[in-house]
C-alpha positions in Angstrom: -0.2 -0.4 0.1 0.8 3.5 -0.1 2.7 5.6 1.9 1.6 8.7 4.3 4.2 11.0 5.2 4.2 14.2 7.3 6.0 16.5 4.8 4.1 19.5 4.1 6.8 21.4 2.2 7.4 18.3 -0.4 3.7 17.7 -0.6 1.3 19.7 -3.4 -2.1 21.5 -1.9 -4.8 19.4 -2.9 -7.9 20.7 -4.5 -9.0 23.6 -5.9 -9.8 27.9 -3.7 -13.9 27.9 -3.8 -16.4 27.2 -1.6 -18.4 24.5 -3.4 -17.0 22.4 -6.7 -19.9 21.5 -9.1 -18.0 23.0 -11.7 -15.4 24.7 -11.0 -13.9 27.4 -13.1 -10.6 29.0 -12.4 -8.4 30.4 -15.5 -5.8 27.3 -15.2 -8.9 24.7 -15.1 -11.0 23.4 -17.4 -14.1 20.9 -16.9 -13.9 17.7 -18.0 -15.1 14.0 -17.7 -13.4 10.7 -16.0 -14.7 7.8 -17.0 -13.3 4.8 -14.9 -14.2 1.1 -16.0 -14.7 -1.2 -13.2 -14.9 -4.9 -13.5 -18.8 -4.1 -12.7 -19.4 -1.3 -16.1 -18.4 2.2 -16.2 -18.4 5.0 -13.3 -18.4 8.7 -14.3 -17.3 11.6 -12.5 -17.4 15.1 -13.6 -14.3 17.1 -12.9 -11.9 19.7 -12.9 -8.7 19.2 -14.5 -5.8 20.7 -13.0 -2.8 20.3 -15.4 -0.9 23.1 -14.7 1.6 23.6 -11.4 -0.4 26.8 -10.6 -3.9 24.2 -11.0 -2.1 21.4 -9.1 -0.6 23.3 -5.7 -4.2 25.2 -5.4 -6.3 21.8 -6.0 -9.7 21.8 -3.9 -8.5 23.9 -0.8 -11.0 25.6 0.5 -13.6 23.9 -1.0 -16.2 23.5 1.4 -18.7 21.3 -0.3 -18.0 18.6 -3.5 -21.4 17.8 -5.7 -21.9 14.0 -5.6 -20.4 12.9 -8.6 -17.9 15.3 -8.9 -13.8 15.8 -8.3 -10.4 17.4 -9.7 -8.4 15.3 -12.1 -4.4 16.1 -11.6 -2.4 15.5 -15.3 1.3 15.2 -15.0 3.0 15.6 -18.7 5.5 12.5 -17.1 5.8 10.0 -14.6 5.8 11.4 -11.1 6.1 10.6 -7.6 4.8 14.1 -6.4 2.9 13.8 -2.9 -0.7 15.3 -2.2 -1.5 17.2 0.8 -4.8 18.4 2.6 -3.6 21.7 3.6 -6.5 23.8 4.2 -8.8 21.2 2.4 -11.8 21.0 4.7 -13.5 17.7 3.2 -12.2 14.4 3.4 -11.5 13.3 0.2 -10.4 9.7 -1.8 -7.9 9.6 -4.2 -7.2 7.5 -7.2 -3.1 7.2 -9.1 -3.1 5.9 -12.2 -0.3 5.2 -14.1 0.7 6.2 -18.2 -1.1 2.5 -18.7 -4.4 4.3 -17.2 -4.1 2.0 -14.7 -5.2 2.5 -10.9 -2.4 1.8 -9.2 -3.3 2.5 -5.4 -6.8 4.3 -3.6 -6.1 6.4 -1.0 -8.5 7.9 1.9 -7.1 11.5 2.9 -8.1 13.3 5.5 -8.8 17.0 6.7 -6.1 19.0 7.6 -6.2 23.2 9.0 -2.5 22.2 10.9 0.8 23.4 10.0 1.9 20.2 9.9 -0.3 17.8 7.5 0.7 14.1 6.2 1.6 13.5 2.6 -0.3 10.9 0.2 1.2 9.8 -2.3 1.7 5.6 -4.3 4.2 3.2 -4.3 4.6 3.8 -8.0 5.1 6.6 -10.2 2.0 8.1 -11.7 0.8 10.5 -14.4 -2.6 11.2 -12.8 -4.6 11.3 -9.7 -8.5 11.4 -9.7 -10.2 13.1 -6.0 -13.5 12.9 -5.1 -15.4 12.5 -2.0 -14.5 10.5 0.7 -15.5 6.9 -0.1 -17.1 7.3 -3.7 -14.7 4.7 -5.2 -15.2 1.5 -2.8 -19.1 2.8 -3.2 -18.3 2.6 -7.2 -16.5 -0.7 -6.8 -13.6 1.0 -8.3 -9.9 -0.9 -7.8 -6.3 -1.0 -8.6 -6.4 -2.3 -12.0 -9.7 -0.3 -13.5 -8.3 1.8 -16.1 -8.9 5.6 -16.4 -9.7 8.2 -19.2 -10.4 11.9 -19.2 -12.7 12.7 -21.8 -13.3 16.6 -22.6 -11.6 19.8 -21.7 
């Protein structure tokens, strides 16, 4: 399983700075759809794509409510080992990391953090994307390690 490490300095800030995210519109993000192919069928999630350093650093910070089928997708140009943290993110979240073949390599739950030292969340393997949703979303939908993620649109 992946590691949780205490190190706010090396972490990327999670999620974007709006009070609610049903469809978040920041100049450096765009709307899209995340589709996950599971053993039981396809799962869809409306996402805001963060594919710039600024958008990935901001993430969902300050977001107080996330629609049931909404989330944020973090995209990287090449495989990464970057850490994610929950600094100033008041929502409990789940995160799915996927590799360059689109397959999920790890699923983690993340707790809100308002302190100075927040845990860092990262998978054991390099990843090219991370998908955040309300805590428990992936479990409720039957999403598992090995399922395939595709980001469509945007």
